[in-house]
mmCIF file of the C-alpha atoms, coordinates in Angstrom:
data_MODEL
# 
_entry.id   MODEL 
# 
loop_
_atom_site.group_PDB 
_atom_site.id 
_atom_site.type_symbol 
_atom_site.label_atom_id 
_atom_site.label_alt_id 
_atom_site.label_comp_id 
_atom_site.label_asym_id 
_atom_site.label_entity_id 
_atom_site.label_seq_id 
_atom_site.pdbx_PDB_ins_code 
_atom_site.Cartn_x 
_atom_site.Cartn_y 
_atom_site.Cartn_z 
_atom_site.occupancy 
_atom_site.B_iso_or_equiv 
_atom_site.pdbx_formal_charge 
_atom_site.auth_seq_id 
_atom_site.auth_comp_id 
_atom_site.auth_asym_id 
_atom_site.auth_atom_id 
_atom_site.pdbx_PDB_model_num 
ATOM 1   C CA . MET A 1 1   ? 127.342 34.365  98.146 1.00 0.00 ? 1   MET A CA 1 
ATOM 2   C CA . LEU A 1 2   ? 127.179 31.158  96.076 1.00 0.00 ? 2   LEU A CA 1 
ATOM 3   C CA . CYS A 1 3   ? 125.912 33.134  93.080 1.00 0.00 ? 3   CYS A CA 1 
ATOM 4   C CA . ALA A 1 4   ? 128.837 35.540  93.328 1.00 0.00 ? 4   ALA A CA 1 
ATOM 5   C CA . ILE A 1 5   ? 131.321 32.651  93.481 1.00 0.00 ? 5   ILE A CA 1 
ATOM 6   C CA . THR A 1 6   ? 129.653 30.921  90.531 1.00 0.00 ? 6   THR A CA 1 
ATOM 7   C CA . LEU A 1 7   ? 129.602 34.084  88.425 1.00 0.00 ? 7   LEU A CA 1 
ATOM 8   C CA . THR A 1 8   ? 133.272 34.707  89.170 1.00 0.00 ? 8   THR A CA 1 
ATOM 9   C CA . LYS A 1 9   ? 134.172 31.162  88.096 1.00 0.00 ? 9   LYS A CA 1 
ATOM 10  C CA . VAL A 1 10  ? 132.105 31.466  84.923 1.00 0.00 ? 10  VAL A CA 1 
ATOM 11  C CA . ARG A 1 11  ? 133.703 34.778  84.003 1.00 0.00 ? 11  ARG A CA 1 
ATOM 12  C CA . LYS A 1 12  ? 137.156 33.269  84.580 1.00 0.00 ? 12  LYS A CA 1 
ATOM 13  C CA . GLN A 1 13  ? 136.296 30.365  82.247 1.00 0.00 ? 13  GLN A CA 1 
ATOM 14  C CA . VAL A 1 14  ? 134.997 32.780  79.603 1.00 0.00 ? 14  VAL A CA 1 
ATOM 15  C CA . ARG A 1 15  ? 138.212 34.793  79.742 1.00 0.00 ? 15  ARG A CA 1 
ATOM 16  C CA . PHE A 1 16  ? 140.267 31.589  79.534 1.00 0.00 ? 16  PHE A CA 1 
ATOM 17  C CA . HIS A 1 17  ? 138.444 30.267  76.444 1.00 0.00 ? 17  HIS A CA 1 
ATOM 18  C CA . THR A 1 18  ? 138.299 33.582  74.596 1.00 0.00 ? 18  THR A CA 1 
ATOM 19  C CA . ARG A 1 19  ? 141.929 34.595  74.907 1.00 0.00 ? 19  ARG A CA 1 
ATOM 20  C CA . LYS A 1 20  ? 143.691 35.503  71.693 1.00 0.00 ? 20  LYS A CA 1 
ATOM 21  C CA . LYS A 1 21  ? 145.730 32.295  71.520 1.00 0.00 ? 21  LYS A CA 1 
ATOM 22  C CA . ARG A 1 22  ? 142.524 30.206  71.709 1.00 0.00 ? 22  ARG A CA 1 
ATOM 23  C CA . GLY A 1 23  ? 140.315 32.468  69.588 1.00 0.00 ? 23  GLY A CA 1 
ATOM 24  C CA . LEU A 1 24  ? 138.344 31.216  66.625 1.00 0.00 ? 24  LEU A CA 1 
ATOM 25  C CA . ASP A 1 25  ? 140.275 33.558  64.371 1.00 0.00 ? 25  ASP A CA 1 
ATOM 26  C CA . GLN A 1 26  ? 143.346 31.389  65.042 1.00 0.00 ? 26  GLN A CA 1 
ATOM 27  C CA . GLU A 1 27  ? 141.786 28.331  63.360 1.00 0.00 ? 27  GLU A CA 1 
ATOM 28  C CA . VAL A 1 28  ? 143.043 27.407  59.912 1.00 0.00 ? 28  VAL A CA 1 
ATOM 29  C CA . PRO A 1 29  ? 141.006 25.313  57.449 1.00 0.00 ? 29  PRO A CA 1 
ATOM 30  C CA . ILE A 1 30  ? 142.385 21.894  56.608 1.00 0.00 ? 30  ILE A CA 1 
ATOM 31  C CA . ALA A 1 31  ? 143.981 21.814  53.185 1.00 0.00 ? 31  ALA A CA 1 
ATOM 32  C CA . PRO A 1 32  ? 142.531 19.162  50.860 1.00 0.00 ? 32  PRO A CA 1 
ATOM 33  C CA . PRO A 1 33  ? 144.762 16.327  49.655 1.00 0.00 ? 33  PRO A CA 1 
ATOM 34  C CA . ALA A 1 34  ? 146.403 16.987  46.278 1.00 0.00 ? 34  ALA A CA 1 
ATOM 35  C CA . HIS A 1 35  ? 144.093 14.557  44.458 1.00 0.00 ? 35  HIS A CA 1 
ATOM 36  C CA . GLN A 1 36  ? 140.869 16.289  45.666 1.00 0.00 ? 36  GLN A CA 1 
ATOM 37  C CA . SER A 1 37  ? 139.517 19.471  44.165 1.00 0.00 ? 37  SER A CA 1 
ATOM 38  C CA . SER A 1 38  ? 137.216 20.389  47.080 1.00 0.00 ? 38  SER A CA 1 
ATOM 39  C CA . VAL A 1 39  ? 138.325 22.769  49.799 1.00 0.00 ? 39  VAL A CA 1 
ATOM 40  C CA . GLY A 1 40  ? 138.657 21.448  53.353 1.00 0.00 ? 40  GLY A CA 1 
ATOM 41  C CA . PHE A 1 41  ? 136.954 18.571  55.070 1.00 0.00 ? 41  PHE A CA 1 
ATOM 42  C CA . GLN A 1 42  ? 133.656 17.317  53.670 1.00 0.00 ? 42  GLN A CA 1 
ATOM 43  C CA . PRO A 1 43  ? 131.599 15.527  56.360 1.00 0.00 ? 43  PRO A CA 1 
ATOM 44  C CA . ALA A 1 44  ? 129.547 12.497  55.476 1.00 0.00 ? 44  ALA A CA 1 
ATOM 45  C CA . ASP A 1 45  ? 125.800 12.936  55.107 1.00 0.00 ? 45  ASP A CA 1 
ATOM 46  C CA . ASP A 1 46  ? 124.108 11.602  58.255 1.00 0.00 ? 46  ASP A CA 1 
ATOM 47  C CA . ALA A 1 47  ? 120.595 11.788  56.825 1.00 0.00 ? 47  ALA A CA 1 
ATOM 48  C CA . PRO A 1 48  ? 118.918 8.412   56.367 1.00 0.00 ? 48  PRO A CA 1 
ATOM 49  C CA . ASN A 1 49  ? 118.253 7.283   52.837 1.00 0.00 ? 49  ASN A CA 1 
ATOM 50  C CA . PRO A 1 50  ? 114.654 6.757   51.614 1.00 0.00 ? 50  PRO A CA 1 
ATOM 51  C CA . ALA A 1 51  ? 114.818 2.982   52.156 1.00 0.00 ? 51  ALA A CA 1 
ATOM 52  C CA . GLU A 1 52  ? 115.880 3.448   55.792 1.00 0.00 ? 52  GLU A CA 1 
ATOM 53  C CA . MET A 1 53  ? 113.142 6.017   56.340 1.00 0.00 ? 53  MET A CA 1 
ATOM 54  C CA . ALA A 1 54  ? 110.501 3.672   54.891 1.00 0.00 ? 54  ALA A CA 1 
ATOM 55  C CA . GLU A 1 55  ? 111.751 0.778   57.034 1.00 0.00 ? 55  GLU A CA 1 
ATOM 56  C CA . PHE A 1 56  ? 111.613 2.957   60.156 1.00 0.00 ? 56  PHE A CA 1 
ATOM 57  C CA . ALA A 1 57  ? 108.088 4.163   59.313 1.00 0.00 ? 57  ALA A CA 1 
ATOM 58  C CA . ASP A 1 58  ? 106.882 0.579   58.858 1.00 0.00 ? 58  ASP A CA 1 
ATOM 59  C CA . SER A 1 59  ? 108.459 -0.548  62.123 1.00 0.00 ? 59  SER A CA 1 
ATOM 60  C CA . PHE A 1 60  ? 107.060 2.461   63.981 1.00 0.00 ? 60  PHE A CA 1 
ATOM 61  C CA . GLU A 1 61  ? 103.533 1.869   62.649 1.00 0.00 ? 61  GLU A CA 1 
ATOM 62  C CA . LYS A 1 62  ? 103.767 -1.795  63.646 1.00 0.00 ? 62  LYS A CA 1 
ATOM 63  C CA . LEU A 1 63  ? 104.875 -0.849  67.161 1.00 0.00 ? 63  LEU A CA 1 
ATOM 64  C CA . LEU A 1 64  ? 102.089 1.720   67.492 1.00 0.00 ? 64  LEU A CA 1 
ATOM 65  C CA . GLY A 1 65  ? 99.589  -0.875  66.264 1.00 0.00 ? 65  GLY A CA 1 
ATOM 66  C CA . SER A 1 66  ? 100.468 -3.099  69.222 1.00 0.00 ? 66  SER A CA 1 
ATOM 67  C CA . LEU A 1 67  ? 99.445  -0.379  71.705 1.00 0.00 ? 67  LEU A CA 1 
ATOM 68  C CA . GLU A 1 68  ? 96.019  0.236   73.220 1.00 0.00 ? 68  GLU A CA 1 
ATOM 69  C CA . GLU A 1 69  ? 94.056  3.349   72.184 1.00 0.00 ? 69  GLU A CA 1 
ATOM 70  C CA . GLU A 1 70  ? 94.914  5.320   75.341 1.00 0.00 ? 70  GLU A CA 1 
ATOM 71  C CA . GLU A 1 71  ? 98.594  4.428   74.924 1.00 0.00 ? 71  GLU A CA 1 
ATOM 72  C CA . ARG A 1 72  ? 98.554  5.563   71.282 1.00 0.00 ? 72  ARG A CA 1 
ATOM 73  C CA . GLN A 1 73  ? 96.997  8.883   72.296 1.00 0.00 ? 73  GLN A CA 1 
ATOM 74  C CA . ILE A 1 74  ? 99.700  9.421   74.905 1.00 0.00 ? 74  ILE A CA 1 
ATOM 75  C CA . VAL A 1 75  ? 102.466 8.577   72.411 1.00 0.00 ? 75  VAL A CA 1 
ATOM 76  C CA . ASP A 1 76  ? 100.913 10.945  69.858 1.00 0.00 ? 76  ASP A CA 1 
ATOM 77  C CA . LEU A 1 77  ? 100.758 13.795  72.379 1.00 0.00 ? 77  LEU A CA 1 
ATOM 78  C CA . LYS A 1 78  ? 104.295 13.057  73.577 1.00 0.00 ? 78  LYS A CA 1 
ATOM 79  C CA . LEU A 1 79  ? 105.528 13.256  69.968 1.00 0.00 ? 79  LEU A CA 1 
ATOM 80  C CA . GLN A 1 80  ? 103.892 16.687  69.838 1.00 0.00 ? 80  GLN A CA 1 
ATOM 81  C CA . GLU A 1 81  ? 106.170 17.573  72.789 1.00 0.00 ? 81  GLU A CA 1 
ATOM 82  C CA . CYS A 1 82  ? 103.362 17.883  75.347 1.00 0.00 ? 82  CYS A CA 1 
ATOM 83  C CA . THR A 1 83  ? 104.253 17.594  79.022 1.00 0.00 ? 83  THR A CA 1 
ATOM 84  C CA . HIS A 1 84  ? 102.717 14.962  81.297 1.00 0.00 ? 84  HIS A CA 1 
ATOM 85  C CA . ASP A 1 85  ? 100.492 17.658  82.834 1.00 0.00 ? 85  ASP A CA 1 
ATOM 86  C CA . GLU A 1 86  ? 99.254  18.804  79.409 1.00 0.00 ? 86  GLU A CA 1 
ATOM 87  C CA . ILE A 1 87  ? 98.546  15.213  78.355 1.00 0.00 ? 87  ILE A CA 1 
ATOM 88  C CA . ALA A 1 88  ? 96.628  14.569  81.583 1.00 0.00 ? 88  ALA A CA 1 
ATOM 89  C CA . GLU A 1 89  ? 94.540  17.686  81.037 1.00 0.00 ? 89  GLU A CA 1 
ATOM 90  C CA . GLN A 1 90  ? 93.736  16.816  77.413 1.00 0.00 ? 90  GLN A CA 1 
ATOM 91  C CA . LEU A 1 91  ? 92.801  13.201  78.187 1.00 0.00 ? 91  LEU A CA 1 
ATOM 92  C CA . GLY A 1 92  ? 91.012  13.953  81.453 1.00 0.00 ? 92  GLY A CA 1 
ATOM 93  C CA . ILE A 1 93  ? 93.219  11.706  83.581 1.00 0.00 ? 93  ILE A CA 1 
ATOM 94  C CA . SER A 1 94  ? 95.686  12.328  86.382 1.00 0.00 ? 94  SER A CA 1 
ATOM 95  C CA . GLU A 1 95  ? 99.328  13.180  85.744 1.00 0.00 ? 95  GLU A CA 1 
ATOM 96  C CA . ARG A 1 96  ? 100.316 10.087  87.754 1.00 0.00 ? 96  ARG A CA 1 
ATOM 97  C CA . THR A 1 97  ? 98.247  7.915   85.390 1.00 0.00 ? 97  THR A CA 1 
ATOM 98  C CA . VAL A 1 98  ? 100.040 9.466   82.419 1.00 0.00 ? 98  VAL A CA 1 
ATOM 99  C CA . ARG A 1 99  ? 103.424 8.633   83.975 1.00 0.00 ? 99  ARG A CA 1 
ATOM 100 C CA . ARG A 1 100 ? 102.295 5.076   84.807 1.00 0.00 ? 100 ARG A CA 1 
ATOM 101 C CA . VAL A 1 101 ? 100.947 4.447   81.290 1.00 0.00 ? 101 VAL A CA 1 
ATOM 102 C CA . PHE A 1 102 ? 104.047 6.021   79.750 1.00 0.00 ? 102 PHE A CA 1 
ATOM 103 C CA . LYS A 1 103 ? 106.290 3.628   81.728 1.00 0.00 ? 103 LYS A CA 1 
ATOM 104 C CA . ARG A 1 104 ? 104.133 0.730   80.517 1.00 0.00 ? 104 ARG A CA 1 
ATOM 105 C CA . ILE A 1 105 ? 104.514 1.954   76.921 1.00 0.00 ? 105 ILE A CA 1 
ATOM 106 C CA . GLN A 1 106 ? 108.294 2.201   77.341 1.00 0.00 ? 106 GLN A CA 1 
ATOM 107 C CA . SER A 1 107 ? 108.539 -1.359  78.637 1.00 0.00 ? 107 SER A CA 1 
ATOM 108 C CA . LYS A 1 108 ? 106.282 -2.686  75.828 1.00 0.00 ? 108 LYS A CA 1 
ATOM 109 C CA . LEU A 1 109 ? 108.336 -0.922  73.167 1.00 0.00 ? 109 LEU A CA 1 
ATOM 110 C CA . SER A 1 110 ? 111.622 -2.089  74.745 1.00 0.00 ? 110 SER A CA 1 
ATOM 111 C CA . ARG A 1 111 ? 110.419 -5.709  74.680 1.00 0.00 ? 111 ARG A CA 1 
ATOM 112 C CA . ALA A 1 112 ? 109.220 -5.332  71.095 1.00 0.00 ? 112 ALA A CA 1 
ATOM 113 C CA . LEU A 1 113 ? 112.530 -3.812  69.960 1.00 0.00 ? 113 LEU A CA 1 
ATOM 114 C CA . GLU A 1 114 ? 114.545 -6.508  71.743 1.00 0.00 ? 114 GLU A CA 1 
ATOM 115 C CA . GLY A 1 115 ? 112.440 -9.130  69.957 1.00 0.00 ? 115 GLY A CA 1 
ATOM 116 C CA . GLN A 1 116 ? 113.158 -7.520  66.577 1.00 0.00 ? 116 GLN A CA 1 
ATOM 117 C CA . GLU A 1 117 ? 116.916 -7.463  67.185 1.00 0.00 ? 117 GLU A CA 1 
ATOM 118 C CA . GLY A 1 118 ? 117.115 -11.098 68.274 1.00 0.00 ? 118 GLY A CA 1 
# 
């Protein structure tokens, strides 16, 4: 029953947002100001510049250097998008230990980042 109600509500929302007056074909590009030759809005580049990337890499390496070997392994596996269960299996420890160590890593890194800002 709840599924039927939910599906009905979802379908109603889909119909509402895809009606002709709200359709994507109704959108018009923004005209550029007279003094610009480009067409429409040009968003700013959000990518970090090389200096920012180098600074981040140095800070990250320094933070990783302050961790114990087991903590570094867990961070490395987490960066590879492994789950807690997968990390536990690879390191031969319990999933609860992985969660406990991960919380310890988070608190260490939070303290280290707060120290850098201050």
